[in-house]
matplotlib code that plots the C-alpha trace (Angstrom):
import matplotlib.pyplot as plt

x = [4.7, 7.6, 6.6, 6.7, 10.2, 11.5, 10.1, 11.8, 15.1, 15.0, 14.3, 17.1, 19.6, 18.5, 18.7, 15.0, 14.4, 11.0, 10.3, 9.3, 6.6, 5.7, 2.3, -0.9, -4.3, -4.7, -4.8, -6.2, -4.0, -4.7, -3.5, 0.0, 2.2, 5.7, 8.9, 12.2, 15.6, 19.3, 20.7, 23.4, 20.6, 19.0, 20.5, 19.4, 15.9, 15.7, 16.8, 15.0, 12.4, 11.8, 12.9, 12.0, 14.9, 15.8, 17.3, 19.3, 16.4, 14.0, 16.5, 17.3, 13.6, 12.6, 15.4, 13.8, 10.9, 12.3, 15.3, 13.5, 14.6, 13.0, 11.0, 12.1, 9.7, 9.1, 7.8, 5.9, 3.6, 0.0, 0.0, 1.0, 2.1, 5.8, 5.8, 4.3, 6.9, 9.3, 12.3, 15.7, 17.7, 19.4, 18.5, 17.0, 15.5, 11.7, 9.8, 6.2, 4.6, 1.5, -0.4, -2.8, 0.2, 2.1, -0.8, 0.7, -0.9, -0.4, -0.7, -0.6, 2.8, 2.0, 4.6, 2.4, -1.1, -3.8, -1.4, -0.4, 1.4, -1.3, -0.5, 2.7, 2.2, 4.3, 4.3, 6.2, 6.2, 8.6, 7.5, 8.3, 10.3, 7.4, 5.2, 7.5, 8.7, 11.6, 10.2, 13.1, 16.9, 18.4, 22.1, 22.6, 23.8, 22.8, 19.8]
y = [10.3, 10.4, 6.9, 5.5, 7.1, 5.6, 2.1, 2.4, 3.4, 0.6, -1.9, -0.5, -0.7, -4.3, -5.3, -5.9, -4.0, -4.1, -4.9, -2.1, -3.0, -0.4, -1.9, 0.1, -1.2, -4.4, -3.7, -5.5, -4.4, -4.4, -7.2, -5.7, -3.7, -2.4, -2.9, -1.2, -2.8, -2.2, -3.9, -5.7, -8.0, -8.7, -12.2, -13.2, -11.9, -13.9, -17.0, -16.7, -14.1, -11.1, -12.0, -9.9, -8.0, -4.8, -2.4, 0.7, 3.1, 1.3, 1.3, 5.0, 6.0, 4.0, 5.4, 8.8, 7.4, 4.7, 2.8, -0.5, -3.4, -3.4, -6.5, -7.7, -6.5, -5.9, -2.5, -1.9, 0.6, -0.1, 2.2, 1.9, 5.5, 5.4, 9.0, 7.4, 4.6, 4.7, 6.9, 5.8, 8.4, 5.6, 4.1, 0.9, -2.2, -2.2, -5.4, -6.0, -8.3, -10.3, -10.1, -13.0, -15.3, -14.0, -14.6, -12.7, -10.3, -6.6, -3.6, 0.1, 1.5, 3.4, 6.0, 7.2, 5.9, 8.5, 11.0, 12.0, 8.6, 6.3, 3.8, 2.6, -0.9, -3.5, -7.3, -9.4, -12.5, -13.7, -13.5, -16.4, -15.6, -17.1, -14.1, -11.2, -9.8, -7.4, -4.4, -2.0, -2.7, 0.0, 1.1, 1.5, 5.1, 8.0, 10.0]
z = [27.0, 29.6, 30.8, 27.2, 26.6, 29.9, 29.0, 25.6, 27.1, 29.6, 26.8, 24.8, 27.6, 28.4, 24.7, 24.4, 21.2, 19.6, 16.0, 13.7, 11.1, 8.5, 7.8, 7.9, 6.9, 4.9, 1.2, -1.9, -4.8, -8.5, -10.8, -11.0, -8.6, -9.1, -7.1, -7.6, -6.7, -7.5, -10.5, -8.5, -7.1, -10.5, -10.9, -7.4, -8.1, -11.3, -9.4, -6.1, -6.6, -4.3, -0.8, 2.2, 3.7, 5.4, 2.8, 3.4, 2.5, 4.8, 7.7, 7.2, 7.0, 10.0, 12.1, 11.7, 13.8, 16.0, 17.1, 16.9, 14.7, 11.3, 10.2, 6.7, 4.0, 0.3, -0.7, -3.9, -5.6, -6.5, -9.5, -13.2, -13.2, -12.9, -11.4, -8.3, -7.8, -4.9, -5.7, -4.3, -6.3, -8.2, -11.6, -10.3, -12.0, -12.1, -11.5, -12.2, -9.7, -10.6, -7.4, -8.2, -8.8, -5.8, -3.5, -0.5, 2.0, 1.2, 3.5, 3.0, 3.8, 7.0, 6.1, 3.3, 4.3, 3.7, 2.2, -1.3, -1.8, -0.6, -3.3, -1.6, -0.2, 1.7, 2.2, 4.6, 2.4, -0.3, -3.9, -6.3, -9.5, -11.4, -10.4, -11.4, -14.6, -15.1, -17.1, -16.8, -16.5, -14.4, -14.7, -11.0, -11.6, -9.5, -10.8]

ax = plt.figure().add_subplot(projection="3d")
ax.plot(x, y, z, "-o")
ax.set_aspect("equal")
plt.show()
């Protein structure tokens, strides 16, 4: 363990950061999965679809585990039960993604894989606006 820590410190000092990827095992989702995003990006999502990026929640969560650079991603939930959807503590928009139309590779979110929230998934590919539908308009207010 000490050797790994020293290697990581040397890479950090030399600016050779590694890329953090939150993917677990490859996953075949159901027909629809659900993604939440803040209302201020709604117009952009309608125009360009869901684009991979590193959001604040993702950065904050990954910093608890690593100082590596995060790879851009889209997180979703493979469950129709809204009680299982990601919770950001904000009243977010909810997008339904047609996985057959999107035709992207999905992986289990390794932060939850095998645990109580095993239905959380992630992709590293953009999703066309033709493959998503806004099913809830959030207010952006704090919950």
